[in-house]
N, C-alpha and C positions, 0 to 999 in steps of 0.2 A: 264667088263669095264661098262661105260655107254657111250649113245650118244646122242650129243649135239647138238643142232640148234639154232644157234642165229637168231634175230628178229630185227628191230626196229632202225636201223642204217639210215643213208642219210645225207643231206644236210642242216646243218642250221648256221646262221650268228649267230658272235661273242655277247655273252651274253648270249645266248637262250640255250634251254634245251633239251637236249632228252633222252629217255629212253628206253636201251635194256632189252632183254628178250634173256634167254636161256632156252629150251625145252629139259627135260632128259628122257632119257627112258635107260630100261636095268635094271639090279641090283638095291639094295635097293638105293634110293636115297639119305636115311638117313644116311647111313654110310659115306657121302660123303663130307668132305669140298669145295666148290666151290669157284672159283677166278676170276675175269678179267683182262685179260694182251692186250697189245697194239703193236703192232710195227708199227712205222712209216717207210717210204723208205729211206735206209741208216742209219737205227738205231737199235738196239738191242730192242730183245723183254723185256718188262719192265710189271710188275704188277702196278695194278690200284687199286685194292680191291679183299679181301679175309673176306670169312664167315666160321666159323665153323658149325658144320650137323646139329647143333640144333639154329645156329641163334645168341648163345650168347657173340660171340669174333666176332669182325672184324679188319682189316687192310687196311690200307690206308697210300701209302707215302704221304710224305709230297708236291707233285706236284699237290695231286687232293684232301688233306685234307679239308673238309669244303664243298667241291665242287662237290663229287662224294659219292652216298649213295648204298650201296650195300644190297640186303634184300634176303629173299627166300621165299618159299611158300612150303612145303615140303609136303603137300597134291595135288598140283598142280604138284608135281617135276619141279617144276620154279623155276629160281634165277633171278637176277632184278638188274640193275644199273643206277640209275638217277642221270644224269649227268646235272648240273646246271652250268649257269655263264661260259658256254665252253669260251676256249681260241685258235686261230690259232694253238697253240701247243698240242693241243688236237687231230688233226686231224692224224688218222691212223687205221689199218685195228686193229679193238677189236675182241680178242679170249674168248668165255667161255671153262672154264676145269674144270675136277672136279678129287681130289685126296682121295685114299680111306683110308681113317681113322678110320673108325669104331664108336663107341661111346664115343669119344674122343671131346672136345671143343679145340682141339688143331686147330692152324688157320698155314697150312701153308704158306711162299713165296716166293718158290723158284722155279722157271719153273718145276725144274727137280722132285719134289714132285709132281706132277701133271700126271697121266697116260691117263689121256682121255682128247680129246680136241675136239670144234667144227671147224667149218672152217670159221671162222671168219667174218665179217661183216665191213664195211666201216664207217668211219665216219668221214665226213669232216666240217669245220669248218670255214668259208669267215667271212674276217676282212672286 
């Protein structure tokens, strides 16, 4: 497994931008697909972005498509989530997650696919 630590959350006004970072340590980072999930109070955890180990494939649900961008730097063993045009409904705790895929460009999107999780970081969008 890998250890994951998120950073970059905080409070932002509606329409603003934030960039979340997730620093990984442990096993070979490049063998892991990465994802970002979020969970708002009283709601289920949902995926907001995922990226394959080499970065060639990504996934976004319709709710964030065109506003969020996931990227990764395997040399720095870090994954990023650039969020723009933020809305109050984006308010949630955001979690970084890693799925051991091996050298495949498969992009997992189910939370059960991910075996390693960060501790979460709060993002609050004010109206």
